[in-house]
C-alpha positions, 0 to 999 in steps of 0.5 A: 396565442389565440385568434385567427391570425397566425402570429408565428410568422414574425420577428421581434426586437428591442430597439433604442435610438437617440443622439446621446445613445451610448451602446456600451452603457446599454450593454452594461445596464441591460446585460447583453450586447446588441445584435447591431448598433451604429453611430449617427451619420454612419452609411448604410444600404437601404435597399439599393440606395446608400443613405446616412443614418440620422441618429445612433441606434442599438438593436437586440433581436429576438430568437427568430429561428425557432418560429416562436409566437411574437409574445413568446419572443418578447417575453424571452427577449425581455426575460434575458435582460436586467429586470430592474425597472428603475434601470429601464425607466432611466434608459427609456426617459433618455432615448426612444425605445420600443419593441419592434415586431415585423408581422408577415401576413401573406394576404390574410386578415384576422385578429390576435389577442396578446396576453396581458403579461406580455403587454405589462412587461413592455409597458413596465419598462417604458417601451412602445410596441411597434407592429409593422405588418407586411403582406408577404404574398407580394 
């Protein structure tokens, strides 16, 4: 990745949400079990507060341990799944789906250029790109 911003400090994951979501269907159609999944009304700990989930969810984490740039994490993540775009279109038409990227900046400001091939891979599957930027210095 080029640019002044070090995007290596980040984590990418594929997320699906929806009331009719079936984790077994996603696993079968995409070719991978989730890193995490849950049902609606399932209890979870949000910080120190117990909450109930309002929807079903399915998440597949990228490989965060290698310190890969985010675009490499996304390409590796999507490259390991079913490449059939009709399957993706079917799934993303029925559920909210995105690539979530947590970016930890440490108080710095900069810019970043994402390769067209990464953006094309996300877009072709009907996925949104969700960048959540955190100030890691606090």
